[in-house]
C-alpha positions in Angstrom: -150.9 68.9 71.6 -152.8 66.1 70.9 -155.7 64.3 72.6 -156.2 61.2 71.8 -159.5 59.1 74.2 -160.0 55.7 73.4 -163.5 54.0 73.5 -164.8 50.0 73.1 -163.4 48.2 75.0 -165.5 45.4 77.1 -166.0 42.2 77.8 -166.3 39.4 75.1 -166.3 35.6 74.4 -162.8 33.8 72.7 -164.3 33.9 68.8 -166.2 37.9 68.6 -165.7 41.3 67.5 -165.3 44.5 69.0 -164.0 47.4 68.0 -162.4 50.2 69.1 -162.1 54.2 68.9 -159.9 56.5 69.3 -161.3 60.2 68.9 -158.2 62.8 68.3 -158.1 66.2 68.9 -155.7 69.2 69.2 -153.3 69.9 66.4 -153.4 66.8 64.1 -153.2 68.0 60.7 -149.5 67.0 60.2 -149.7 63.6 61.6 -148.0 60.7 59.5 -148.7 57.8 61.6 -150.8 56.1 64.2 -150.9 53.2 66.4 -152.0 51.3 68.5 -150.4 49.3 70.9 -151.5 46.8 74.4 -150.4 45.8 77.5 -151.4 43.0 79.5 -151.0 41.9 83.1 -147.4 41.7 83.6 -146.2 42.9 80.1 -144.7 45.2 78.5 -146.6 47.6 75.6 -146.9 45.3 72.7 -147.2 46.8 69.3 -150.9 45.8 67.5 -151.2 48.4 64.4 -149.9 51.2 62.5 -151.3 53.5 59.3 -150.1 55.8 57.7 -151.5 59.7 56.5 -151.6 57.6 53.6 -153.9 54.5 54.5 -151.1 52.3 54.4 -151.1 49.6 57.0 -149.1 47.3 59.1 -150.0 44.6 61.9 -147.8 42.5 64.3 -147.9 38.9 63.2 -149.9 37.8 66.1 -153.2 40.1 64.5 -152.6 40.0 61.4 -155.8 39.1 59.8 -158.1 39.3 62.4 -157.3 43.0 63.6 -158.0 46.1 61.1 -157.1 49.4 61.9 -158.6 52.7 59.9 -159.2 56.0 60.1 -161.9 58.6 59.4 -160.6 61.9 58.8 -163.7 63.6 58.2 -164.6 62.3 62.1 -161.3 62.6 63.3 -161.5 59.2 64.9 -158.7 55.9 64.4 -160.2 52.3 64.3 -159.3 48.8 65.7 -161.7 46.2 64.5 -161.0 42.9 66.1 -162.2 40.1 64.9 -161.6 36.4 66.2 -160.7 37.7 69.5 -159.2 35.4 71.5 -157.9 34.5 75.0 -153.8 35.7 74.4 -155.5 39.7 73.6 -156.7 40.4 76.6 -154.9 43.8 77.3 -155.4 46.8 78.1 -155.4 49.0 74.1 -153.4 52.1 73.8 -153.6 54.6 70.8 -150.7 56.5 69.6 -149.3 59.1 67.6 -146.7 61.6 67.0 -145.8 64.7 66.1 -143.0 63.6 64.6 -141.7 64.8 61.1 -140.3 61.1 59.5 -141.6 59.2 56.5 -144.2 56.9 57.9 -141.9 53.8 56.6 -139.7 55.0 59.6 -142.7 54.0 62.0 -143.0 51.1 60.4 -140.1 49.8 60.7 -139.5 51.2 64.3 -143.2 50.8 65.8 -142.5 46.9 66.2 -139.8 46.9 68.3 -140.4 49.9 70.3 -142.7 52.5 71.5 -139.4 55.5 71.7 -141.5 57.2 68.8 -144.7 57.7 70.6 -145.2 61.5 71.5 -149.5 61.3 72.5 -150.8 58.2 74.3 -154.4 57.5 75.0 -155.6 56.7 78.7 -156.2 53.2 77.2 -159.8 51.0 76.8 -160.0 47.1 78.7 -160.1 44.4 76.2 -161.5 41.2 77.9 -161.5 37.9 75.9 -163.3 34.8 78.0 -162.8 31.7 76.2 
C-alpha cells in the first residue's frame, strides 16, 4: 500500500502563491510517476501536473509557467508550488500515484485525459483563491 497525505492548502488572494505538500509512505521505492489533480465544485477531476521518477515533469496548459511539481526523495514528499494564482484555480487538490510498471511516457500521455492510471489518492487539500 501507499499512503498520501496532502497539506498546505488555504485561502489566498489572486496573484498570490501557495505550496502544497504530499507526504508519501508505504511501498514507494519503485513508483514511476506522481501526479496532482484538482476538482472544482460541480466539475470532474482535472489533471494539473505529473513528475516521473527521473524528475521529468509535465503540466496542464492552464497551469504551465505558474505551477511547479517537484519531489524530495529524502523527505518522501511531492510538492506543488503554485504562483500567480487565479480564482479559477480554486479547487480541492489531490496527490496521486500508481504501482504500475509502465514507463513514464505512458503516464505522461494518459494522465491529461484520464485518472484511471491512479491506484492511490490522498484525501485532498482545499485551495481557495479570492478575486
